[in-house]
N, C-alpha and C positions, 0 to 999 in steps of 0.2 A: 571447380577451379584445379588448376595443378598450383602445389605448394609453391614449387621455386617458385611460382610470377607472384610475388610479393606486391602486395595492394595495400597502402595506407589509408587508416580514416582517423578523421581528428574526432577522438569520443571525449565530448563535454559532462563531466558529472561532477556538479559541483558539491551533493553529497556523495562522498567516497569514504572508504576505510582510512583511515581506525575511528572512524564516526560509524557508530552502530544505531542505523536507521533501517528500516524494511526494505527501502530502496535499492543500499548497497548493493544487496545480496544478486539483485536483480543483473548489476551492471557489472560483477564479479563474476558470473557465471558466464554472460556474454562475451568478457573480453577471454576468459579463457579458450573456450571453444570457438571464436574467432579467430584465436591466433593456430589454430589448426587447422583452418581451412584456406591460409593463406592470406586471408585481410588482417594486415596488423593495425589493432587500435592504438594511437598516442593518445592516451590520460590527458585531459588537462582538467585539475583541479583543484581544491584550494590545501596549499600548505599546511601545516601542523599546528602553527601557531593561530592561524586563522579559523581552523575547524574550533579551536578554542575559545576562541573572543566572537562567533557570529552564531552563539546562543547561549543563553542563560541558565537551560535545561537540557544537557544533551548526556550520551553516555558512549564510551570511547571504549573500543576491544582493539588494543593491536594486535591481538591473535590471528586478525580478521586477515590481516594483509599475509599470512603463512600459507590462507587458501588461495592467494593471486600467484597467478604464473610467473616465476622469478623475471622470465625475460620480458615481461610486461612493459611498455616503455610509460613513463609516470613523468607527469612534468605539473611540477607544484608550483601555485600560483598565488601570490600573498592576497588577500582583502583588506581593503581601510577600513570593511565594517569592525565595531567592537561594541556586542552589546551591553557587556558587563561596565563600559565606562560611559554608557552613553546616558543623557540627562532622561528621565521623564517625558518633558516636552520633547527632544530632540524625536524621540521613542514614537509619540503620539503622531507628532506633523508627519514623521515617512509613512505611520499606517495612513493616515488619513490622504498624506499627498502623493502614496505610490499605488494606488489599488491592486496594480500587478507584482506587490513586493519589490523589496530595496535591493537585493543581493546583488543583483546586476550594475546598480548605480554604484555600488563600493568596489565591487570586482572588474567592469569591463576594462578600464583603462588602463589596469596593469596587466589583462589579458592581451588587450591590442599592441602593447609595447612588443612583446613579445611573438605575438602571431607569424608575422611575416618572416621573421626568422626560422621558425617551425613546419612554416609552410614549404621554404625554399630548400628545405634540408630534407621533408621528408615527400615534398609534391602529393599531401593527400589527394583520394580521388573523391572522397566524399566526407561531410559533418553531419555526423551524428548528435542530439544533444537529447539528453533524459532528463525529464523532468515532473513532479516540483524540485526546485523551487520555478518557478514559470516566468520569471524576470530573466532566468535566464536565457531563454529563446530568444531575447532580442540579442544579445549577444552574438548568440548559430548564429542567428538570420542576417545581421552584418556581415558578418565572416563569410559567411557563405554567397551574399551579395556583393561583397568587395573583390572576392579572389574566383567570382563563377564557379564555386563546389557547393554540387547538388547538395540538400539539408534533408536529411532524415529525423523526423521529432519522435522520441519515443515518450509518449503521454500516460505514465502511472495512474494520475487521476483523472478526472474531468474537467478539468480546468475550472472554465467559469461557473458550472454545476456543483463542482466540490466547494462545501460552503456547511461549517458547523456552526455556524451565528450570524446573523446579516450583514449585507452588505450594508457601508456605513450611508451609502444613498444610492437615489436611481443611476447618478452617474457612474459610482464607483464600477455596479457593473455594466454601465453600455458601455465603459474604457476598458475592462477586462474581456468583455463579450466582442468588441473590434478588436481587441490585441489576439483574441483566438483564432475571431475568420480569417484576418491578414495574415497571420501566420502560418495557419492552416493551408489557406491559398496558397504561400510563397515554398512553400513546403514540396517535397518533390512526392515523398511516402509518409503517413503520419501513421504511427505501428500505438495501438492501444490496447488494456490488458482484458476488457469484455466486448463482447458483443454488443451490449445495451450501450456503451460508449458509443459508440459507431452510431448508433440510433438515434442517440440524442444527440450528437453532434451535427448531423443532418439535419433534423429535426428542428433543433435550436438555430442553427446555422444560416438553414434555407442553403443547404449546397447539395449539388446536384451529382457532385461527380464523387458517387460511392466506393469507386475501384482504386480513391487517393488511401483507404485506410486500409489498415491490415491490424487483424486480432491475431495479438501474440504473446498469449499468457505467461503469468508468471510460473517459473518450474521448479520442479524438485531437483537436489543435485545427487548423482550414483544411484544405485539400484534400487528396487522396493524391498524392502525388506519382506519376512512372512507374514501374512495375514494370523492376526491374533481376537480371537474371539474370546468376549465376557466372559471368564471363571466366574461362574455365579453363586458358587460354595466358598469365594473367599470372606473371610469375616471381616474384610472394608472393602470398600470401591475407589479408587480414588479416579477423581475427575478432573484435568486440568487445563489451564489457561494460560498462552504464552501470549505477552505483547500488553498495547494500549486499547484501550475504549473507542477513544476520539469523541468523549462527551466528557458536558459539562452544564449540570442543569440550569445557572444561571444565562447560558448563551442559549440552552432551550427552548427556556421560558421567552425570552427574548425573540427568538426562530418564528415561535408559534402563535406570541401575542399581537393582536389587532393594530395596526397603527393606530386605532382612534384611540388604543386601551394606555398608549405610552404617554412619557412627557418628554418635555424640553425636544431638545435635536435627537431623541429616540424614534419621533414623528417620523423622520428623513431616512429612517430605515427601507431597505428595499432586501424584499426575500422573492426570487422570479419561481421557485415553486416547494413546497412544505417539504421537507425532512426532517424526520422526529430520529434525531439519533440518542433519546431513551432506548429504542430497539436495541442498540448495538451495545449498549449498558449490560452487564447480567441482572439486571432487575426483572425481567419474565422468567429467566431460568429461575431464581429465586423463588419466585411465585408459586412456579409450577411444585417447586420442592415442599414449601408449605403446605401446598393441597394435596403433595405424597404424605406428607406426615400424619395428615389428619385419616387418608384413607390403608396408608400402611407404614405404621410408627416401627416395625423391624425393618423394613427396608429403608428407610430413611435414613437409622440410625447405623446402619453401612457404609451411609456416603460418606466420605471426605472431599472436600474442595481443594484445589490447589491454585493458587497465581502466581507466575512469574510476571512483573513488571512495575512499574510506578505506580505507588500508592496512593492514589488522590484521595481526599478529603472526604467529600463526597463515597466515595466505594466503603468506607468503615463506616458512614454513618449508615448506609440503604445495610450492608452486614447486622448493623443493629437494630435497625428498625424492624426488619424480619426476626431478629432473634436468633439467627444462625451462628453466632459466634462459637459455638462450640465446632462444628465442623469446617469452618474455613481456616485456610494456613495459607499466609500472605508471603512470600519467599523473597520480594523486592525483583531490581533490576539482574539479571545475570549474563553472563558471555552467552556468546553464540554456542560454542561448547557446551556449556553447563545448559543453556536452552532445551538441544536435541536430546542431551541424557534424560534431565528431566519428562521430556513427550514419552521417552521408551519406558521410562518408568513408573508412567500412571497405567490406569486401566482403560480411561475414556478421555475425548480430547473435547471441549467445548467451544462452539465456536456460534457467533451472534452475526447481526447485521441491521442497518439502519432500516427503515420506513419510509419511502417516498408516499408520501400522501398520495392515492390517485394517479399511481404512477408505478415503474419497478425500479427499485435501487441497481446502481449500477458498479457497484462498488465488490469485487472479490478478493477478501483478504491474502496476502502474501503465502501467512501462515497455513492457508488451506493445502497448499502443495506439499507442506512439511509434513502435516496431518498424514495427508494421504501418502506419503512414501514410508512415515512408520507403521502405517498399516495397522491402526487403534481404531477401534469403535469411534463414530463421531457425533456428537446428542448436538444436534444444531437448532437452534432457534432463531431461525430468520424468516423475515419475510419476503414476498414475492419480488423476484428478479435476479440477477445473474448470481448472486452468492449460492441463492436456493438452489435454482438450476443446476451449476456444476456440482454440487452435493447432492443433488438427486442421483443424476447419473454417474457418482461416483458409485453405486452402490452399498457403500462403505458409510453412512451417514441416517442418523435416525432423526424424518426429519420432523420437527415440534413446531405448532402454532405458537407463537408467543400469546397472541391474543384468546388463547383457550387455554388457560392453567391448568385446570378440571381433567380434560382432555389428555393434554398433556403428562400428567402424573401419572394418569394411566395407562400411558403408551410409556414412561418412566418405568413404571413397576413391571409389565409386561417386557419389560429389557430385559430387564434385571432378576429377572426370574426365569427368563429363559423362553420364557413364550414366545418373544419374537427376535428373530438374529437376521443379522445382515451377512451381503455375502458381496464382496467388491468385486466391481466391473474394473480387473485389471488391465483389460485391452483398451478401455477408455482411458485410466489413470497412465498409463504407460504413454498417451499422447502427450503428455504435459510434463513429460522429462526437460530437463535443462537442455539435452543434445537436442531435442527435439524443437523445442522451442530456437535454442539457435540457428537451426538449420532454415528455420523459417527465416530468419534474418538475415543469413547467407544469401536466399534465393533474393529479396527486396535487394540486398548490397549489389548482386550480381545482374540485376534485373535492370538497374542504372549504370554500371558499368558496362553493360553491352551497347549502351545508347550511347553510350556518353563518347 
């Protein structure tokens, strides 16, 4: 596309800087790269007061805005949602009464008051909506239909198939699944972040048109750093992990417990498929470390584990239960800049994945691509699925079976003594640069504009 021929696109991103969550980095990357293609995003997002009120447990990083193209068009619109002042009853009612989420309920009217003027001013040719939160897709779809503008959905998670706790009831699952199918059918294109997610959408929703889906993974910014082999002669080997685990022991118990063993209204809960999020925690990594301690204590004593991110109570309990307090260091939540610096300081990077019982995991963690860029060995305690596949293809990952701690301990020992070496497949890794990922998005937009 000739950069002189500017085309505008409404870019709905409820989660956006200075909010510091995984999804915002994808949006920043897309926006910056799109602006160089002649497609100008008009970002519609929350104002700063609403960001502060829309969560009771969030992290903000004003420096994230420094990474955004200064010419980006950002329109910040207030939301009426204020979780900090909401009563427990109101919050519970919203959770039960709005299975797809409440974000749109409190934001839609304010956006619709301004959208006509925005459309008149910029004449956008495409509506792009990134989710979660999935409720905001209702808003994007309404604007698309009202103004007859093609809709592109960017689904960073698997919608009705993404859950870390049971649905309140089968009706709640049915409602969300119907929303999912309706909006997928209405969209011109649906972008997802793993190929397994496409397979799940097609199977679960009985969708015949597979060409509607486009796989565009999360990517990394900038150039790949130089590969750094593990220096096995070092006195201490630092293993680092960045971000959340999306695991809660009580939620897991509720998820896996049969309905007839539950009490009261919990008997109504519904689980469409079994996903064990304990595998996303470091439990199985810790189990392998304890096995390593028994077989080669000298290697075990060289290891330090460093975590950046929130410090849940269960993680402290897990560390204590394994008796590894002396080798674990928790650094709390850090800025994006500090997180990247941390990754470049450690010797290896840890990654995990959830386990889908009798199935394949669909999720690829956003940190995967940061790890790729930093070119450090990855210790991957992963179950079968998309995360495992992409790490295997990278060549820079030691794949370890979470269900076999003794075998994993042997592999860790061989890796840390230099008997196992990793060799990055940079031809594969470079496919996941943000520039390449956004080029795919531009192709999607251009295919729509061509026939509009």
